[in-house]
C-alpha positions as CSV (number, residue, x, y, z in Angstrom):
1,M,0.0,0.0,0.0
2,T,1.2,3.5,-0.9
3,D,0.4,6.6,1.1
4,R,-0.2,4.8,4.3
5,R,-1.7,6.9,7.1
6,L,-1.9,6.0,10.7
7,L,-3.7,8.0,13.4
8,L,-3.4,7.3,17.1
9,V,-5.6,8.8,19.9
10,H,-4.0,8.9,23.3
11,A,-5.2,10.4,26.6
12,H,-2.0,12.1,28.0
13,P,1.5,12.9,27.0
14,D,3.7,9.7,27.4
15,D,0.8,7.3,26.8
16,E,1.8,7.3,23.1
17,T,5.4,6.3,23.9
18,I,4.7,3.6,26.5
19,G,2.1,1.7,24.6
20,T,2.7,2.5,20.9
21,G,6.1,4.3,20.6
22,A,7.9,1.5,18.8
23,T,5.0,1.1,16.3
24,M,4.9,4.9,15.7
25,A,8.7,4.9,15.1
26,K,8.6,1.9,12.8
27,Y,5.9,3.3,10.5
28,A,7.3,6.8,10.5
29,A,10.7,5.4,9.5
30,E,9.0,3.4,6.7
31,G,7.4,6.6,5.3
32,A,3.9,6.3,6.6
33,H,2.1,9.5,7.7
34,V,1.8,9.1,11.5
35,T,-0.6,11.4,13.3
36,L,-0.9,11.6,17.0
37,V,-3.9,13.2,18.8
38,T,-3.5,13.7,22.5
39,C,-6.6,14.5,24.5
40,T,-5.2,16.4,27.5
41,L,-2.0,17.9,28.7
42,G,-1.6,15.5,31.6
43,E,-1.8,18.1,34.3
44,E,-2.5,15.6,37.1
45,G,0.6,13.4,36.5
46,E,2.8,12.3,39.3
47,I,6.1,14.2,39.1
48,L,9.3,12.0,39.4
49,V,11.8,14.9,39.1
50,P,12.2,16.7,42.5
51,S,13.2,19.9,40.8
52,L,9.9,20.0,39.0
53,A,7.7,19.4,42.1
54,H,6.6,23.0,42.1
55,L,4.7,22.3,38.8
56,A,2.2,19.9,40.5
57,S,-1.5,20.6,40.2
58,D,-1.7,21.4,43.9
59,Q,1.1,23.9,43.7
60,Q,1.8,26.1,40.6
61,D,-0.3,23.8,38.3
62,G,2.2,24.2,35.5
63,L,2.9,20.5,34.7
64,G,0.6,20.5,31.6
65,Q,2.5,23.3,29.9
66,H,5.8,21.6,30.8
67,R,4.6,18.4,29.3
68,I,3.8,20.1,26.0
69,G,7.6,20.4,25.5
70,E,8.2,16.8,26.7
71,L,5.7,15.5,24.1
72,A,7.3,17.5,21.3
73,A,10.7,16.1,22.2
74,A,9.2,12.5,22.3
75,C,7.6,12.9,18.9
76,A,10.8,14.2,17.5
77,A,12.6,11.1,18.8
78,L,9.9,8.8,17.3
79,G,10.1,10.6,13.9
80,V,6.5,11.8,14.2
81,T,5.9,15.3,12.8
82,D,2.1,15.5,12.9
83,H,0.9,16.0,16.4
84,R,-2.3,17.7,17.6
85,F,-4.0,18.3,21.0
86,L,-7.7,17.4,20.7
87,G,-9.6,20.7,20.5
88,G,-6.3,22.6,20.9
89,P,-3.8,22.6,23.8
90,G,-5.6,22.6,27.2
91,R,-9.1,22.4,25.8
92,W,-9.8,19.4,28.1
93,R,-8.0,18.9,31.4
94,D,-6.5,15.7,32.8
95,S,-9.2,14.0,34.9
96,G,-6.9,12.3,37.4
97,M,-7.4,8.7,38.4
98,M,-10.9,7.2,38.7
99,G,-12.7,8.2,41.9
100,T,-10.7,11.2,42.7
101,P,-12.1,14.8,43.0
102,Q,-10.4,15.8,39.8
103,N,-13.0,13.7,37.9
104,D,-15.6,16.4,38.8
105,R,-13.4,19.4,37.9
106,P,-14.9,21.7,35.3
107,G,-13.3,21.2,31.9
108,C,-11.8,17.8,32.6
109,F,-11.9,15.3,29.7
110,W,-14.0,12.8,31.7
111,R,-16.8,15.4,31.7
112,A,-16.3,16.5,28.1
113,D,-19.4,16.7,25.9
114,L,-19.1,13.6,23.7
115,D,-20.4,15.2,20.6
116,E,-18.1,18.2,21.0
117,A,-15.1,16.1,21.5
118,S,-15.9,13.6,18.8
119,R,-16.6,16.4,16.4
120,A,-13.1,17.8,17.0
121,L,-11.7,14.3,16.2
122,V,-13.9,13.9,13.1
123,A,-12.3,17.0,11.7
124,V,-8.8,15.5,12.2
125,I,-9.9,12.2,10.7
126,R,-11.4,13.9,7.6
127,E,-8.3,16.0,7.1
128,V,-5.7,13.2,7.6
129,R,-7.9,10.4,6.0
130,P,-6.1,7.5,7.9
131,Q,-6.7,4.0,6.8
132,V,-5.9,2.9,10.4
133,V,-6.8,4.3,13.8
134,V,-5.5,3.2,17.2
135,T,-6.8,3.9,20.7
136,Y,-7.8,2.0,23.9
137,D,-10.4,-0.6,24.6
138,D,-13.7,0.3,26.4
139,N,-11.9,0.0,29.8
140,G,-9.2,2.4,28.7
141,G,-6.7,-0.4,29.1
142,Y,-6.7,-0.1,32.9
143,G,-9.7,2.0,33.9
144,H,-8.3,5.5,33.7
145,P,-11.3,7.9,33.0
146,D,-9.4,9.8,30.3
147,H,-8.5,6.6,28.5
148,I,-12.1,5.4,28.7
149,Q,-13.2,8.7,27.3
150,A,-10.6,8.6,24.6
151,H,-12.1,5.2,23.6
152,R,-15.6,6.6,23.5
153,V,-14.7,9.7,21.5
154,T,-12.6,7.7,19.0
155,V,-15.4,5.1,18.4
156,A,-17.9,7.9,17.9
157,A,-15.6,9.9,15.6
158,V,-14.7,6.9,13.4
159,E,-18.4,6.3,12.8
160,Q,-19.3,9.9,12.4
161,A,-16.4,10.7,10.0
162,A,-17.9,8.2,7.5
163,D,-21.4,9.8,7.7
164,P,-22.0,12.5,5.0
165,A,-24.8,13.9,7.1
166,Y,-22.6,14.5,10.1
167,A,-21.0,17.9,10.6
168,P,-20.3,18.6,6.9
169,E,-18.3,21.7,8.0
170,T,-15.6,19.4,9.3
171,G,-14.7,18.1,5.8
172,E,-15.5,15.4,3.4
173,P,-16.6,12.0,4.7
174,W,-13.9,9.4,5.3
175,T,-14.2,5.7,6.2
176,V,-11.5,4.3,8.4
177,A,-10.6,0.8,7.2
178,K,-9.2,-0.6,10.5
179,L,-9.7,0.3,14.1
180,Y,-7.4,-1.1,16.9
181,W,-7.3,-1.2,20.6
182,T,-3.9,-1.2,22.3
183,A,-3.1,-4.4,24.3
184,F,-0.7,-5.9,26.7
185,P,-0.6,-9.8,26.5
186,K,-0.5,-11.4,29.9
187,S,2.4,-13.6,28.8
188,V,4.6,-10.5,28.1
189,L,3.7,-9.0,31.4
190,Q,4.4,-12.2,33.2
191,A,7.8,-12.4,31.5
192,G,8.6,-9.0,32.9
193,I,7.5,-9.9,36.4
194,D,9.5,-13.1,36.3
195,H,12.6,-11.2,35.1
196,L,12.3,-8.8,38.0
197,K,11.9,-11.5,40.5
198,A,15.0,-13.3,39.2
199,S,17.0,-10.2,39.4
200,G,15.9,-9.4,42.9
201,Q,14.1,-6.2,42.0
202,T,10.8,-4.9,43.2
203,N,7.9,-6.6,41.5
204,F,6.1,-4.6,38.8
205,F,3.2,-2.8,40.4
206,G,3.7,-5.1,43.4
207,A,2.3,-8.0,41.4
208,D,3.5,-11.6,41.7
209,S,1.4,-12.6,38.6
210,A,0.1,-10.9,35.5
211,D,-3.4,-11.9,36.7
212,D,-2.9,-9.5,39.6
213,L,-2.4,-6.5,37.4
214,P,-5.2,-4.0,36.5
215,F,-4.4,-4.4,32.8
216,G,-3.4,-7.2,30.4
217,I,-5.5,-9.5,28.3
218,P,-5.3,-13.2,27.5
219,D,-2.9,-13.9,24.7
220,E,-5.5,-15.5,22.5
221,Q,-7.4,-12.2,22.3
222,V,-4.4,-10.4,20.7
223,T,-4.8,-10.2,16.9
224,T,-1.8,-8.1,15.9
225,E,1.8,-8.1,16.9
226,I,4.2,-5.4,15.6
227,D,7.8,-6.3,15.8
228,A,9.6,-3.0,16.1
229,R,12.6,-4.0,18.0
230,A,14.8,-2.3,15.4
231,H,13.2,1.0,16.6
232,L,13.6,0.3,20.3
233,D,16.3,3.1,20.6
234,A,13.8,5.6,19.3
235,K,11.2,4.5,21.8
236,V,13.7,4.7,24.7
237,A,14.8,8.2,23.6
238,A,11.1,9.2,23.6
239,M,10.6,7.7,27.1
240,R,13.6,9.8,28.3
241,A,12.0,12.9,26.8
242,H,9.0,12.3,29.2
243,A,11.4,12.8,32.2
244,S,8.8,14.2,34.6
245,Q,6.8,11.0,34.3
246,I,9.0,8.1,33.3
247,S,12.1,6.7,35.0
248,V,13.8,4.8,32.2
249,D,16.1,3.3,34.9
250,G,13.1,2.2,36.9
251,P,12.3,-1.5,37.4
252,F,10.0,-2.1,34.5
253,F,11.7,0.1,31.9
254,A,15.2,-1.0,32.9
255,L,14.5,-4.5,31.7
256,S,17.5,-5.4,29.6
257,D,18.7,-7.9,27.1
258,N,16.1,-10.1,25.4
259,V,13.4,-9.6,28.0
260,G,13.6,-5.8,27.7
261,Q,13.5,-5.9,24.0
262,Q,10.6,-8.3,23.9
263,A,8.6,-6.2,26.4
264,M,9.3,-2.8,24.8
265,G,10.2,-3.5,21.1
266,R,7.1,-5.6,20.4
267,E,3.7,-3.9,20.7
268,F,0.3,-5.6,20.5
269,Y,-3.2,-4.8,19.4
270,V,-6.7,-6.1,19.1
271,L,-8.5,-5.5,15.8
272,A,-11.9,-4.0,16.6
273,K,-13.0,-3.0,13.1
274,G,-11.9,-4.1,9.6
275,V,-10.4,-7.1,7.8
276,R,-7.5,-9.0,9.3
277,G,-4.4,-9.0,7.1
278,V,-3.7,-12.6,7.6
279,A,-5.8,-15.8,7.4
280,S,-4.5,-17.1,10.7
281,G,-2.3,-16.1,13.5
282,R,-1.3,-12.6,14.5
283,E,-1.1,-9.8,11.9
284,P,2.5,-8.4,11.6
285,D,1.2,-5.2,10.0
286,V,-1.7,-2.9,11.0
287,F,-2.1,-1.9,7.3
288,G,-2.7,-5.5,6.2
289,G,-6.1,-5.8,4.7
290,A,-6.7,-2.0,4.8
291,E,-6.5,-1.6,1.0
């Protein structure tokens, strides 16, 4: 396929790198047009760098603006040149973790009007005209309200973008061929946990088993596996760009040798809409069957 176009919808800066960074780097390097839409500035993130503690939401509340720069640097590391914030930078605020007071804060993404938010994404879809769109499943991967809302907005926008009667001012209709959810197979998570145990490090999220984690799906549900280990350096560089949020030397992201490459250089998806690119087994290419 020529003129391949991939659009990814993520909730906060750094989500794109952790879950899909290697995929983005791979397709960008291969000449595909990769578009990233980020729904919030990540204002409620936990700050790992002591010198930036004053930016926290309960202090100067400047983390969101700082993370704009981190995201720009991460995209540059991944080779992605087309990035937008849904509705513009800061249109919707990070909602915090589920059940926290931030969920009720005016302007948070969790409380966004679905039609307004999806209309903003429809405009991007109709402009970019991607064959493939990637976002989270209906639980947002692990239950974060902004991830769940990103799922809702993306599903609505993909359907609406193809409807000539919907918001004609946002552009000509476009039908997305394939829609994917991001996924973490339990076997990969378990390999990481086992590696940490063997090396005497703290267990990932305090879990002894992948079944104890708030995310991860059975391996048989995974439809697509992107082997982007050749682009792992780009992903790690993008992770380092998100310095306020990610400790690359931390227990999970410090995984080395084969385990680290397997965990970080391969990324997994579930095909939610469209035709699988292979008759059996996992697809090796999100564009397969999208012609």
